[in-house]
C-alpha positions in Angstrom: 0.0 0.0 0.0 2.8 2.4 1.0 4.6 1.5 -2.2 1.6 2.4 -4.3 1.1 5.7 -2.5 4.8 6.6 -3.0 4.6 5.7 -6.7 1.5 7.9 -7.1 3.2 10.8 -5.3 6.3 10.4 -7.6 4.1 10.4 -10.7 2.2 13.4 -9.4 5.4 15.4 -8.9 6.7 14.3 -12.3 3.5 15.5 -14.0 3.7 18.8 -12.1 7.3 19.3 -13.0 6.6 18.6 -16.7 3.6 21.0 -16.6 5.7 23.7 -14.9 8.6 23.4 -17.2 6.4 23.5 -20.3 4.7 26.6 -19.2 7.9 28.3 -18.1 9.5 27.5 -21.5 6.4 28.6 -23.3 6.3 31.9 -21.3 10.0 32.5 -22.0 9.5 31.7 -25.7 6.6 34.1 -26.0 8.5 36.8 -24.1 11.5 36.4 -26.4 9.3 36.5 -29.4 7.7 39.7 -28.1 11.1 41.3 -27.6 12.2 40.3 -31.1 9.1 41.8 -32.6 9.7 45.1 -30.8 13.3 45.2 -31.9 12.7 44.1 -35.5 11.8 46.5 -38.3 9.5 45.1 -40.9 7.4 46.2 -43.8 4.2 44.8 -45.3 1.3 46.4 -47.1 -1.0 44.0 -45.2 0.0 45.1 -41.7 -2.1 47.6 -39.9 -1.4 51.4 -39.8 -0.6 51.2 -36.1 2.1 48.6 -36.7 3.6 50.7 -39.5 3.8 53.7 -37.1 5.5 51.5 -34.5 8.0 50.3 -37.2 8.8 53.9 -38.1 9.6 54.7 -34.5 11.8 51.7 -34.1 14.3 52.6 -36.8 16.1 55.4 -34.9 18.9 57.4 -36.5 22.2 55.7 -35.7 24.4 58.3 -34.1 28.2 57.9 -33.8 29.7 57.7 -30.4 30.9 61.0 -29.0 34.6 60.5 -29.0 37.4 62.0 -31.1 38.6 58.6 -32.4 35.3 57.4 -33.9 35.7 59.2 -37.2 39.0 57.5 -37.7 42.3 59.2 -38.4 41.4 62.6 -39.8 44.9 62.9 -41.3 44.2 59.8 -43.4 41.0 61.5 -44.8 42.8 64.8 -45.4 45.5 63.0 -47.3 42.9 61.2 -49.4 41.1 64.5 -50.1 44.4 66.3 -51.0 45.4 63.5 -53.3 42.2 63.2 -55.2 41.9 67.0 -55.5 45.4 67.1 -56.9 44.8 64.2 -59.3 41.2 65.1 -60.2 41.9 66.1 -63.8 43.9 62.9 -64.5 41.2 60.7 -62.8 38.4 62.4 -64.8 40.2 61.8 -68.1 41.4 58.2 -67.4 38.3 56.9 -65.7 35.9 57.5 -68.6 36.2 53.9 -69.7 34.1 51.5 -67.7 35.7 48.9 -65.4 35.5 45.1 -65.7 32.7 44.9 -63.2 30.3 46.8 -65.4 28.4 43.8 -66.7 28.1 42.3 -63.2 26.9 45.6 -61.8 24.2 46.0 -64.5 23.0 42.4 -64.0 22.7 43.0 -60.3 20.8 46.3 -60.4 18.6 45.8 -63.5 15.7 44.1 -61.6 15.3 47.3 -59.5 14.5 49.3 -62.7 11.8 46.9 -64.0 9.0 48.5 -62.0 7.1 51.7 -62.6 8.7 54.0 -60.0 11.8 56.0 -60.1 14.7 54.4 -58.3 16.3 56.6 -55.6 20.1 56.1 -55.8 22.8 57.2 -53.3 26.4 56.8 -54.2 29.3 57.3 -51.8 32.7 58.1 -53.2 31.3 58.9 -56.6 34.6 60.5 -57.9 34.2 62.0 -61.4 30.8 60.3 -62.0 31.6 57.2 -63.9 28.8 55.2 -62.3 26.3 58.0 -62.9 27.2 57.9 -66.6 26.6 54.2 -66.6 23.1 54.7 -65.2 22.4 57.5 -67.7 23.3 55.3 -70.6 21.2 52.4 -69.5 18.4 53.8 -67.3 18.0 57.4 -68.4 15.0 59.1 -66.7 14.4 56.2 -64.4 16.2 57.3 -61.3 16.9 60.2 -58.9 20.5 60.5 -57.8 22.5 61.9 -54.9 26.3 61.9 -55.0 28.7 62.2 -52.1 32.5 62.5 -52.3 35.3 63.9 -50.2 37.0 65.6 -53.1 35.4 68.8 -54.3 37.7 68.8 -57.4 36.4 65.4 -58.6 32.8 66.6 -58.0 33.4 69.6 -60.2 34.2 67.2 -63.1 31.3 65.0 -62.2 28.8 67.9 -62.3 30.1 68.9 -65.8 29.4 65.4 -67.1 26.1 65.1 -65.3 24.6 68.6 -64.7 21.2 67.3 -63.7 22.3 65.4 -60.6 22.8 66.5 -56.9 26.2 66.5 -55.2 27.5 66.8 -51.7 31.2 67.3 -50.8 31.4 66.0 -47.2 32.8 63.4 -44.9 30.5 60.4 -45.6 30.3 59.3 -42.0 29.3 62.8 -40.7 26.7 63.3 -43.5 25.0 59.9 -43.5 23.0 60.4 -40.3 21.2 63.4 -41.9 19.3 61.4 -44.4 15.8 60.1 -43.5 15.2 56.4 -43.1 14.1 54.4 -46.1 15.1 57.3 -48.4 16.9 55.1 -51.1 16.4 52.0 -53.2 20.0 51.6 -54.2 23.2 52.5 -52.3 26.5 52.2 -54.2 30.2 52.1 -53.3 32.6 51.5 -56.2 36.1 51.2 -54.9 35.5 53.6 -52.1 34.3 51.8 -49.0 37.9 50.5 -48.8 39.1 54.0 -47.8 37.1 54.0 -44.5 39.9 53.8 -41.9 38.4 52.1 -38.9 36.3 49.0 -38.2 34.0 51.0 -35.9 33.3 53.5 -38.7 32.6 50.8 -41.2 30.1 49.1 -38.8 28.4 52.4 -38.1 28.0 53.0 -41.9 26.6 49.6 -42.5 24.0 50.0 -39.8 23.0 53.3 -41.4 22.8 51.7 -44.9 20.1 49.4 -43.4 18.3 52.4 -42.0 18.5 54.4 -45.3 17.4 51.6 -47.6 13.8 51.0 -48.4 12.5 47.4 -48.1 13.8 45.3 -51.0 16.4 48.0 -51.5 20.0 47.1 -52.5 23.5 47.8 -51.3 26.2 47.2 -53.9 29.9 47.6 -53.4 33.2 46.7 -55.0 36.6 47.0 -53.3 40.1 46.2 -54.3 41.2 42.7 -53.5 44.5 41.5 -52.0 45.4 39.7 -55.2 48.7 38.3 -56.3 49.0 41.2 -58.7 48.7 43.7 -55.9 50.9 41.8 -53.5 53.7 41.5 -56.1 53.4 45.2 -56.9 53.4 46.4 -53.2 55.1 43.5 -51.4 57.1 45.7 -49.0 53.9 47.4 -47.8 52.0 44.1 -47.5 54.8 42.5 -45.5 55.1 45.5 -43.2 51.4 45.4 -42.5 51.5 41.7 -41.7 54.4 42.0 -39.4 52.7 44.9 -37.6 49.5 43.0 -37.2 51.3 40.0 -35.7 53.2 42.2 -33.2 49.9 43.8 -32.1 48.1 40.4 -32.2 45.4 41.9 -34.4 45.1 39.8 -37.6 42.6 42.1 -39.3 45.1 44.9 -39.4 47.2 42.8 -41.9 44.6 44.1 -44.5 45.0 47.8 -43.5 47.6 49.2 -45.9 48.9 52.7 -46.6 49.6 52.8 -50.4 51.9 55.6 -51.6 51.1 57.5 -54.8 53.2 60.3 -56.2 51.6 63.3 -57.9 53.5 63.7 -61.2 52.8 67.4 -61.4 54.0 68.5 -57.9 56.2 65.5 -57.1 54.5 65.1 -53.7 53.9 61.6 -52.4 50.5 60.9 -50.7 49.8 57.9 -48.5 46.3 56.5 -49.3 44.6 54.2 -46.8 43.1 50.9 -48.1 41.3 48.2 -46.2 41.2 44.9 -48.1 38.0 43.0 -47.2 37.8 39.3 -47.0 34.5 37.7 -48.0 34.0 36.5 -44.5 34.3 40.1 -43.2 31.8 41.4 -45.7 29.3 38.7 -44.7 29.8 39.5 -41.0 29.1 43.2 -41.7 25.9 42.3 -43.5 24.7 40.1 -40.6 25.6 42.8 -38.1 23.7 45.5 -40.0 20.6 43.3 -40.7 21.1 43.1 -44.5 20.7 39.8 -46.4 23.6 38.9 -48.6 22.8 38.1 -52.2 26.3 38.0 -53.9 29.6 37.8 -52.1 32.5 36.8 -54.3 35.5 38.1 -56.2 35.7 39.3 -59.7 38.7 38.9 -62.1 40.2 41.3 -64.7 37.8 39.9 -67.3 34.7 40.7 -65.3 34.1 37.0 -64.4 33.2 35.8 -60.9 35.8 33.8 -59.1 36.3 32.3 -55.6 40.0 32.9 -55.7 41.2 36.2 -54.3 44.7 35.5 -55.7 43.6 35.9 -59.4 40.9 38.5 -58.7 40.7 42.3 -59.3 38.2 43.2 -56.6 35.5 41.9 -54.3 31.9 42.1 -55.4 29.2 42.4 -52.8 25.4 42.8 -53.0 23.0 42.7 -50.1 19.3 43.7 -49.7 17.0 44.9 -47.0 14.5 42.1 -46.8 11.1 42.5 -45.1 10.4 40.4 -42.0 6.8 39.2 -41.9 5.5 37.7 -38.7 
């Protein structure tokens, strides 16, 4: 009799424990879902007006931290600005021919232009306006365009080639927070994101790209790759950077290089900063910002995709802002 009673008590406690655990887990799960819903931004024409208002409030403007180091080494940016101002005429004359990535870029962005609305385009580091010319030749009248570059001299050449477009001469990191959220359908960096000098600044910009893009909008960027061609041409700089990164135990700094370039007119040598992205780093930045990666590969000198950085010309990265539907 006592044995039966003890068995019944054991079963009762076991049932209570299972019931308690299920309810606690369910409660925790629901609470976590609720937190995720509050933190997530999503877009759907079917959601209620109230939910849309809540979504708008959730995407706050990402502000940089208030410290002097956040915007990177200002001397690096000043050197970049001075170099491109000095070489603006040469760059404008020699950058008229399109680069090997042209076909891949057009293939990636063409679906955006298949609809009825004008595509809102934002380009950082636009230089003398080569990408704008590409758009004008292929999608004339189908887009509104905003250009940003650090070099006012390059922008003067860009405005001559494309007088109908809007330009801003500014530090990209300081200007980006002034744009309203979901203001653009396409954000473009062609060989310019590589000049952003700090990891914190790059992360800050990626978070803002997510904020600025409308849903189903696209981020496209190309950056120089650490190819055999580049390493052979600049082997001393590459070895110096690798040695420095090992001494500091910071492996990512091996891809931070100061590449010298001499102005043939003045004879002055400028140090230009380059960060050479690995595909893994680009993927991590996309995940961190909330974007969904669509293409993340290298592209060679013939404009063909390749998985080998050694034979490549640049990295080719495309990500989108995808709606989250609950």
